[in-house]
C-alpha positions as CSV (number, residue, x, y, z in Angstrom):
1,M,-73.9,-113.3,36.8
2,S,-71.9,-115.7,38.5
3,Q,-73.5,-119.1,39.3
4,G,-73.7,-118.1,42.7
5,S,-75.5,-115.2,42.4
6,P,-78.5,-114.4,44.7
7,V,-80.5,-114.4,41.8
8,L,-79.6,-117.5,40.1
9,R,-80.0,-119.6,43.6
10,A,-83.5,-117.8,44.0
11,V,-84.6,-119.1,40.7
12,Y,-82.4,-122.8,41.7
13,I,-85.3,-122.6,45.0
14,V,-88.2,-122.1,43.2
15,L,-87.5,-124.5,39.9
16,V,-86.3,-127.4,41.6
17,P,-89.1,-127.8,44.4
18,M,-91.3,-127.8,40.9
19,V,-89.6,-130.3,38.9
20,L,-89.6,-132.5,41.6
21,L,-93.1,-132.1,42.4
22,I,-93.8,-132.7,38.5
23,I,-91.6,-135.9,38.5
24,F,-93.6,-136.8,41.6
25,L,-96.7,-136.5,40.3
26,N,-96.0,-138.3,36.8
27,S,-94.4,-141.1,38.8
28,G,-98.5,-142.5,39.8
29,F,-97.4,-143.1,43.2
30,L,-99.7,-140.4,44.8
31,Q,-102.3,-141.9,42.4
32,Q,-101.8,-145.2,43.5
33,H,-102.5,-144.2,47.4
34,I,-104.8,-141.2,47.3
35,P,-108.7,-142.1,48.0
36,T,-111.1,-140.2,45.5
37,G,-113.5,-140.8,48.2
38,T,-116.0,-144.0,49.2
39,S,-118.8,-145.9,47.9
40,K,-120.6,-147.6,51.2
41,D,-117.4,-148.9,53.0
42,T,-115.3,-149.1,50.1
43,S,-112.3,-146.3,49.7
44,Y,-111.1,-146.0,45.9
45,T,-107.8,-144.2,45.3
46,V,-107.6,-142.4,41.7
47,C,-106.2,-145.5,39.9
48,E,-109.1,-147.3,41.1
49,Y,-111.4,-144.5,40.3
50,N,-110.0,-144.1,37.2
51,Y,-110.8,-147.4,36.4
52,Y,-114.2,-146.6,35.9
53,F,-113.5,-142.9,34.6
54,F,-111.8,-144.0,31.4
55,T,-113.7,-148.1,31.0
56,Y,-117.1,-145.3,30.9
57,F,-115.0,-142.6,28.4
58,N,-113.4,-145.2,26.0
59,D,-116.7,-147.2,25.7
60,F,-118.0,-143.9,25.0
61,I,-116.3,-142.7,22.5
62,D,-116.1,-146.3,20.8
63,E,-120.2,-146.3,20.3
64,N,-120.1,-142.8,19.5
65,E,-117.7,-142.3,17.6
66,D,-119.6,-141.8,14.4
67,N,-122.1,-139.1,16.0
68,L,-119.6,-137.3,18.4
69,E,-120.0,-133.7,16.2
70,K,-123.8,-133.9,16.1
71,M,-123.7,-134.8,19.8
72,G,-122.0,-131.6,20.4
73,Y,-118.9,-133.2,21.8
74,D,-114.9,-132.2,20.5
75,Q,-112.1,-134.3,21.2
76,T,-110.0,-131.3,20.9
77,K,-111.1,-129.2,23.7
78,S,-110.8,-129.2,27.0
79,D,-114.5,-131.5,28.3
80,A,-114.8,-129.0,31.2
81,E,-114.5,-126.2,28.4
82,Q,-117.6,-127.6,26.6
83,Y,-121.4,-128.3,27.5
84,V,-123.2,-131.3,26.8
85,D,-126.7,-128.9,26.5
86,D,-127.4,-125.7,25.0
87,E,-128.3,-124.3,28.3
88,K,-124.3,-125.1,29.9
89,T,-125.6,-126.6,32.7
90,Q,-123.5,-129.6,32.4
91,T,-120.2,-129.4,31.2
92,W,-118.9,-133.0,29.1
93,R,-116.4,-134.1,32.4
94,D,-119.0,-133.3,34.6
95,Y,-121.3,-135.8,32.1
96,F,-118.1,-138.6,32.4
97,L,-117.7,-138.2,36.1
98,Q,-121.2,-138.6,36.5
99,G,-121.1,-141.8,34.3
100,A,-118.1,-142.8,35.7
101,E,-119.9,-142.9,39.2
102,E,-122.8,-144.4,38.4
103,L,-120.6,-148.0,37.0
104,L,-118.3,-148.1,40.3
105,E,-121.5,-147.5,42.5
106,E,-123.4,-150.5,40.2
107,T,-120.3,-152.4,40.3
108,N,-119.8,-151.9,44.2
109,Y,-123.0,-153.2,44.8
110,Y,-123.6,-156.1,43.2
111,Y,-120.2,-157.0,43.9
112,D,-120.7,-156.8,47.6
113,L,-124.3,-158.7,47.1
114,A,-121.9,-161.7,45.6
115,V,-119.1,-161.6,48.4
116,E,-122.3,-161.6,51.0
117,A,-124.0,-164.2,48.8
118,D,-120.6,-166.4,48.8
119,Y,-121.6,-166.7,45.2
120,D,-119.5,-168.8,43.0
121,F,-119.3,-167.8,39.3
122,S,-119.0,-170.5,36.5
123,D,-116.3,-170.1,34.0
124,D,-118.8,-169.3,31.6
125,E,-119.8,-165.8,33.8
126,L,-116.1,-164.7,34.3
127,S,-115.0,-165.6,30.4
128,R,-115.5,-161.8,29.7
129,Y,-112.5,-161.2,32.2
130,S,-110.2,-162.8,29.9
131,E,-111.6,-162.3,27.0
132,K,-111.3,-158.2,27.7
133,L,-107.7,-158.8,28.6
134,A,-106.9,-160.3,25.5
135,E,-108.5,-157.9,23.6
136,N,-106.3,-155.8,25.7
137,Q,-102.9,-157.8,24.7
138,K,-104.2,-157.6,21.0
139,N,-104.4,-153.9,21.2
140,M,-100.7,-153.7,22.5
141,T,-99.5,-155.7,19.8
142,D,-101.0,-154.0,17.1
143,T,-99.7,-150.1,18.3
144,G,-96.5,-151.8,19.6
145,I,-96.8,-150.0,23.0
146,A,-95.5,-151.8,26.3
147,E,-98.0,-153.2,28.9
148,N,-97.4,-150.4,31.5
149,S,-97.3,-147.7,29.0
150,W,-100.5,-149.1,27.4
151,Y,-102.2,-148.9,30.7
152,V,-101.0,-145.5,31.8
153,A,-102.0,-144.3,28.6
154,Y,-105.5,-145.8,27.8
155,Y,-106.3,-145.7,32.2
156,G,-104.0,-142.9,33.8
157,V,-101.0,-141.8,35.6
158,G,-100.1,-144.6,37.8
159,M,-102.6,-147.4,36.6
160,N,-101.0,-150.6,36.0
161,V,-101.8,-154.5,35.4
162,N,-102.7,-155.6,38.9
163,I,-105.0,-152.8,39.6
164,Y,-106.4,-152.4,36.5
165,Q,-107.2,-156.4,36.4
166,D,-108.3,-156.1,40.2
167,Q,-111.3,-153.8,39.1
168,L,-112.2,-156.0,35.8
169,L,-112.4,-158.5,37.6
170,K,-114.7,-156.6,40.6
171,Q,-117.2,-154.8,37.4
172,V,-117.3,-158.9,35.6
173,K,-118.7,-160.1,38.8
174,A,-120.8,-157.9,39.8
175,E,-122.5,-157.6,36.3
176,A,-122.9,-161.3,36.2
177,Y,-124.3,-161.3,39.5
178,K,-126.6,-158.6,38.3
179,Q,-128.2,-161.1,36.0
180,H,-128.1,-164.2,37.9
181,L,-130.5,-162.5,40.0
182,I,-132.6,-161.4,37.4
183,D,-132.3,-165.3,35.8
184,T,-133.3,-166.7,39.2
185,Y,-136.0,-164.3,40.3
186,Q,-139.6,-166.1,40.5
187,A,-142.5,-163.7,40.7
188,S,-145.4,-164.2,42.3
189,E,-148.6,-165.6,40.4
190,A,-150.5,-162.8,41.2
191,D,-148.0,-160.4,40.0
192,I,-147.8,-162.4,36.4
193,D,-151.3,-162.7,35.7
194,A,-151.7,-158.9,36.6
195,Y,-148.3,-157.8,34.3
196,V,-149.7,-160.6,31.3
197,N,-153.2,-158.7,31.8
198,E,-152.1,-155.1,31.4
199,H,-149.4,-156.1,28.7
200,D,-149.8,-157.6,25.1
201,L,-146.9,-160.4,25.1
202,G,-147.9,-162.6,22.2
203,D,-149.5,-165.9,22.3
204,Y,-147.1,-168.2,22.1
205,K,-144.8,-171.3,23.8
206,S,-141.5,-170.8,24.9
207,V,-139.2,-173.1,23.5
208,N,-136.6,-175.6,24.1
209,I,-133.7,-175.8,21.4
210,S,-130.3,-176.8,21.1
211,V,-127.9,-174.2,19.5
212,I,-124.6,-174.7,17.4
213,T,-123.0,-170.7,17.0
214,M,-120.0,-169.5,15.1
215,S,-118.8,-166.1,15.2
216,A,-117.2,-164.2,12.4
217,L,-113.6,-163.8,12.0
218,K,-113.3,-159.5,11.8
219,N,-110.8,-158.2,8.8
220,R,-107.5,-158.1,10.7
221,S,-106.9,-154.4,8.5
222,T,-110.5,-152.7,10.1
223,D,-110.9,-155.0,12.6
224,E,-114.5,-155.3,11.3
225,I,-116.7,-157.6,10.1
226,D,-117.3,-157.3,6.6
227,E,-118.6,-159.2,3.1
228,N,-115.4,-161.4,3.3
229,S,-115.9,-162.1,6.7
230,L,-119.5,-163.2,6.2
231,S,-119.0,-165.1,3.2
232,N,-116.4,-167.2,4.6
233,L,-119.1,-167.5,7.7
234,Q,-121.4,-168.8,5.2
235,K,-119.2,-171.5,4.3
236,K,-118.4,-172.7,7.5
237,L,-121.9,-172.7,8.0
238,D,-123.0,-174.8,4.8
239,A,-119.9,-177.5,5.8
240,L,-121.3,-177.8,9.5
241,N,-124.9,-178.0,7.9
242,E,-124.1,-180.4,5.3
243,R,-122.7,-182.6,8.3
244,Y,-125.6,-182.6,10.1
245,E,-127.6,-183.6,7.4
246,S,-125.3,-186.6,6.9
247,G,-125.9,-187.9,10.3
248,V,-123.3,-186.9,12.6
249,A,-124.7,-186.4,15.8
250,F,-125.5,-182.9,17.0
251,S,-123.2,-183.1,20.4
252,E,-120.0,-183.7,18.3
253,L,-120.3,-181.2,16.0
254,Q,-121.7,-178.9,18.9
255,S,-118.3,-179.6,21.3
256,A,-116.1,-179.4,18.2
257,F,-117.8,-176.4,16.7
258,S,-119.4,-174.1,18.8
259,D,-118.2,-171.1,20.6
260,C,-121.3,-171.1,23.0
261,S,-122.6,-167.4,22.7
262,L,-126.1,-168.6,22.9
263,G,-127.4,-171.3,25.4
264,D,-125.5,-173.4,28.3
265,D,-121.7,-175.3,27.4
266,N,-124.0,-178.1,25.7
267,G,-125.9,-175.2,23.6
268,T,-128.9,-176.1,25.3
269,L,-131.5,-173.1,25.9
270,N,-135.0,-174.2,27.7
271,N,-138.0,-172.1,28.1
272,A,-136.8,-169.0,25.6
273,A,-139.2,-166.9,25.0
274,A,-138.8,-164.1,21.9
275,Q,-136.7,-161.7,24.0
276,D,-133.8,-164.2,25.1
277,L,-133.3,-165.1,21.3
278,P,-131.7,-163.6,18.4
279,S,-134.3,-162.2,15.9
280,V,-133.3,-164.9,13.2
281,L,-134.1,-167.6,15.7
282,S,-137.2,-165.9,17.2
283,T,-138.2,-165.5,13.8
284,W,-137.9,-168.8,12.8
285,C,-139.5,-170.9,15.9
286,V,-141.6,-168.0,17.6
287,D,-143.2,-166.1,14.8
288,G,-143.4,-169.6,13.3
289,Q,-145.9,-171.1,15.6
290,T,-148.6,-168.3,14.3
291,D,-148.5,-169.8,10.9
292,G,-147.8,-173.5,12.1
293,S,-144.4,-173.5,10.1
294,V,-142.3,-175.0,12.5
295,K,-142.6,-178.2,14.5
296,V,-140.7,-180.5,17.0
297,G,-137.5,-181.9,15.7
298,D,-137.0,-178.5,13.0
299,Y,-133.8,-177.2,12.5
300,I,-132.3,-174.0,10.7
301,A,-129.0,-172.8,9.7
302,V,-128.7,-169.0,9.6
303,I,-126.5,-166.2,10.0
304,D,-127.2,-162.7,11.8
305,K,-125.4,-160.3,9.6
306,D,-126.0,-157.8,12.2
307,T,-123.6,-159.4,14.3
308,G,-121.7,-161.5,12.8
309,I,-123.0,-164.8,14.4
310,A,-123.9,-167.9,12.8
311,Y,-126.6,-170.7,14.0
312,L,-127.5,-174.1,13.4
313,A,-130.5,-174.6,15.8
314,V,-132.9,-177.5,16.3
315,L,-136.2,-177.2,18.3
316,N,-136.2,-180.3,20.7
317,S,-140.1,-179.3,22.1
318,F,-142.1,-176.5,23.3
319,G,-142.2,-175.3,26.3
320,N,-144.9,-173.1,28.8
321,D,-146.9,-170.2,27.9
322,A,-143.8,-167.4,27.1
323,A,-146.5,-164.6,28.3
324,E,-145.7,-166.0,32.0
325,R,-142.2,-166.3,30.9
326,S,-142.0,-162.7,29.4
327,A,-143.6,-161.1,32.4
328,N,-141.4,-163.2,35.2
329,I,-138.2,-162.1,33.3
330,A,-139.8,-158.2,33.2
331,L,-140.8,-158.0,36.7
332,A,-137.4,-159.3,37.5
333,K,-135.5,-156.4,35.7
334,E,-138.2,-154.5,37.5
335,K,-137.2,-155.5,41.0
336,I,-133.7,-156.1,40.8
337,E,-133.2,-152.3,39.0
338,A,-135.3,-150.9,41.8
339,D,-133.4,-152.3,44.9
340,E,-130.3,-150.7,42.7
341,T,-131.8,-147.8,42.4
342,A,-132.2,-147.4,46.2
343,A,-128.7,-148.7,46.7
344,V,-126.7,-146.8,44.5
345,T,-128.7,-143.5,45.3
346,G,-129.0,-144.2,49.1
347,D,-125.6,-146.1,51.0
348,Y,-124.1,-147.0,47.6
349,V,-123.4,-143.5,46.7
350,F,-119.7,-142.3,45.6
351,N,-119.2,-139.5,48.4
352,R,-116.3,-137.3,47.1
353,N,-112.9,-137.0,48.5
354,S,-112.0,-133.2,47.1
355,I,-108.1,-133.7,47.3
356,G,-108.4,-136.5,45.1
357,M,-110.3,-135.5,43.0
358,T,-108.1,-133.0,41.5
359,L,-105.5,-135.7,40.2
360,A,-108.8,-138.4,39.1
361,A,-109.8,-138.5,35.3
362,K,-106.5,-137.3,33.9
């Protein structure tokens, strides 16, 4: 059969457009421009949507790595061909899409509120942004994958560092603003009294403490906190405690050694109730009030082995009735989250574009 035969020409006419289409789809151009839908007045391209999908998906896999089989999820099978429930009412693909869209809606809602309020974010509130980028860079180095290829591998065709950073910053700001709303909410005295009367919140004073925090270094091979990590952390804490007992000013030690994972930049945490503290500190300065074993001026040096964080904390003074503080926190969360639910099931619900969604979550 000659090269110019009708059969070969027909095959050429069919195959060439298909090959070009496949190349075009894998270029990422469509994914960067075709919308998957809108939330409120914000449109999301496939790549922007994929940020939320794969953030939700990757977090789910990491958090449930040891229980996936028990949950009935098989990573070797198509998500669309396996079900979350025995009754087969929801596929795993639909489950992940739902989780991604809830994350997208919530992010868009709180981000819009922050913009409307012209909120000025602190460096501490934005720290998770730089921490996540640093974590990504470490992963690239460990795997030997170039930056653009890494983002495509983890977040889908067309994803690049600029799109990823835009959505990551938006999510970090949204989460920080939600926490700001909770932290600054003040319920009415009547609501607080009613809540205290309805719930057993404990009978103790809130605490004002100064704290130095140091985190254990993970094992480089396993990227986990092991016994050696905790042993090294204990040595650092013992040395810190010795310097504090020798008379070195707390402020000097805090400035030099604390990673500020609790308290403000100066290590100060005021009007803290039990829920504001890690259990090792709550046991010391909250439970210790019951038997009188803790008094103003006391300090503690202790490691939380569950989180791999060491604390050197000083009790500066007692605050107000912690029950009122606890009630206000609970009421704040109820109010903020009720407003959120109304928004994400109303104006901020994600409305899908069927064409764009055919390219999403891939």
